[in-house]
Kinemage of the C-alpha trace (Angstrom):
@kinemage 1
@onewidth
@group {chain A} dominant
@subgroup {mainchain}
@vectorlist {calphas} color= white
{ca met a 1} P -6.573 -15.341 -15.086
{ca ala a 2} L -4.313 -14.076 -12.308
{ca ala a 3} L -3.759 -15.417 -8.810
{ca cys a 4} L -2.199 -14.115 -5.606
{ca tyr a 5} L 1.420 -15.184 -5.238
{ca lys a 6} L 0.956 -16.073 -1.585
{ca cys a 7} L -2.352 -17.869 -1.248
{ca gly a 8} L -3.380 -18.585 -4.794
{ca lys a 9} L -6.740 -16.772 -4.604
{ca ile a 10} L -7.970 -15.633 -8.006
{ca ile a 11} L -7.500 -11.874 -8.586
{ca thr a 12} L -10.535 -10.251 -10.157
{ca val a 13} L -9.442 -6.600 -10.047
{ca gly a 14} L -6.879 -4.943 -12.245
{ca leu a 15} L -7.248 -7.265 -15.207
{ca glu a 16} L -8.529 -4.696 -17.719
{ca glu a 17} L -7.268 -1.460 -16.101
{ca pro a 18} L -3.965 -0.887 -14.305
{ca leu a 19} L -3.747 -2.494 -10.885
{ca gly a 20} L -3.808 0.055 -8.062
{ca thr a 21} L -0.792 0.177 -5.755
{ca glu a 22} L -2.934 0.143 -2.589
{ca leu a 23} L -4.822 -3.090 -3.309
{ca val a 24} L -4.387 -6.123 -1.071
{ca cys a 25} L -5.525 -9.740 -1.437
{ca glu a 26} L -8.952 -10.356 0.036
{ca gln a 27} L -7.880 -13.664 1.543
{ca cys a 28} L -4.345 -13.189 2.897
{ca ser a 29} L -3.959 -9.369 2.913
{ca ser a 30} L -0.704 -9.439 0.936
{ca trp a 31} L 0.067 -6.608 -1.477
{ca leu a 32} L -1.115 -7.252 -5.037
{ca his a 33} L 1.112 -4.603 -6.687
{ca cys a 34} L 4.384 -6.324 -5.773
{ca cys a 35} L 7.245 -7.973 -7.634
{ca ala a 36} L 6.048 -11.510 -6.792
{ca asn a 37} L 2.790 -10.850 -8.705
{ca cys a 38} L 4.527 -9.277 -11.730
{ca ala a 39} L 4.891 -11.047 -15.065
{ca ala a 40} L 8.551 -9.933 -15.256
{ca tyr a 41} L 9.494 -11.339 -11.833
{ca asp a 42} L 12.161 -14.028 -12.059
{ca glu a 43} L 13.217 -15.624 -8.791
{ca tyr a 44} L 16.383 -17.049 -10.304
{ca ser a 45} L 17.594 -13.861 -12.064
{ca asn a 46} L 20.406 -11.826 -10.606
{ca val a 47} L 18.217 -8.762 -10.025
{ca lys a 48} L 14.966 -10.802 -9.786
{ca cys a 49} L 13.453 -9.049 -12.795
{ca arg a 50} L 13.538 -9.816 -16.527
{ca glu a 51} L 12.785 -6.164 -17.325
{ca pro a 52} L 16.185 -4.497 -18.034
{ca lys a 53} L 14.945 -0.944 -17.350
{ca ala a 54} L 13.358 -1.693 -13.996
{ca glu a 55} L 14.760 -0.080 -10.867
{ca phe a 56} L 16.046 -2.390 -8.114
{ca val a 57} L 13.389 -3.168 -5.484
{ca phe a 58} L 14.583 -4.358 -2.063
{ca asp a 59} L 11.287 -5.786 -0.790
{ca arg a 60} L 9.987 -8.131 -3.506
{ca leu a 61} L 6.880 -9.081 -1.499
{ca gly a 62} L 6.009 -5.576 -0.382
{ca lys a 63} L 4.089 -2.841 -2.167
{ca asn a 64} L 5.970 -0.994 -4.901
{ca val a 65} L 5.187 1.620 -7.518
{ca cys a 66} L 7.110 0.162 -10.475
{ca pro a 67} L 5.728 1.668 -13.720
{ca leu a 68} L 6.647 -1.529 -15.616
{ca phe a 69} L 4.417 -3.735 -13.447
{ca lys a 70} L 2.133 -6.169 -15.367
{ca leu a 71} L -0.032 -8.632 -13.445
{ca arg a 72} L 1.132 -12.206 -13.927
{ca gln a 73} L -1.423 -14.288 -15.771
{ca ser a 74} L -1.660 -17.941 -14.723
{ca ser a 75} L -4.123 -20.730 -14.243
{ca pro a 76} L -5.402 -21.472 -10.676
{ca leu a 77} L -3.744 -24.887 -10.764
{ca ala a 78} L -0.355 -23.410 -11.649
{ca ala a 79} L -0.741 -20.821 -8.911
{ca gln a 80} L -1.406 -23.509 -6.335
{ca gln a 81} L 1.597 -25.510 -7.503
{ca gln a 82} L 3.788 -22.400 -7.377
{ca lys a 83} L 3.140 -21.625 -3.757
{ca lys a 84} L 6.441 -21.981 -1.918
{ca leu a 85} L 7.492 -21.962 1.687
{ca ser a 86} L 10.087 -19.554 2.972
{ca pro a 87} L 13.549 -21.073 3.402
{ca arg a 88} L 13.017 -21.274 7.180
{ca ala a 89} L 9.641 -22.945 6.744
{ca glu a 90} L 11.142 -25.423 4.238
{ca gln a 91} L 13.833 -26.328 6.803
{ca lys a 92} L 11.188 -26.870 9.490
{ca asp a 93} L 9.124 -28.957 7.110
{ca arg a 94} L 12.116 -31.182 6.290
{ca glu a 95} L 12.931 -31.564 9.995
{ca asn a 96} L 9.341 -32.497 10.811
{ca arg a 97} L 9.257 -35.087 8.028
{ca ala a 98} L 12.572 -36.571 9.227
{ca arg a 99} L 11.272 -36.811 12.832
{ca asp a 100} L 8.084 -38.461 11.651
{ca asn a 101} L 10.072 -40.984 9.588
{ca leu a 102} L 12.332 -41.764 12.545
{ca asp a 103} L 9.289 -42.214 14.821
{ca arg a 104} L 7.745 -44.648 12.352
{ca leu a 105} L 11.026 -46.509 11.943
{ca phe a 106} L 11.645 -47.028 15.661
{ca arg a 107} L 8.068 -47.481 16.770
{ca ser a 108} L 7.562 -50.820 18.465
């Protein structure tokens, strides 16, 4: 079972046959044939890919035509837990939580 990297919606196309490069997620319209949906994608690797023969891709979330692409298989629960905010959104989230905590602390 595969899920979109961005929204976690279950992907039903491209499981038996190769995934087309023009396909987008039905829910969030993100590209399905991208590095973030690939089984070889490694966020913590130097080149962000575990495949040694893969060419460098600048836009990891955009459409690409990598011939080594394999759709990442995961459970829906794991896909929901893997959803991450962008660094800027994480910063805003931390700031908002800190403000809420301060408001609760100093509320009379």
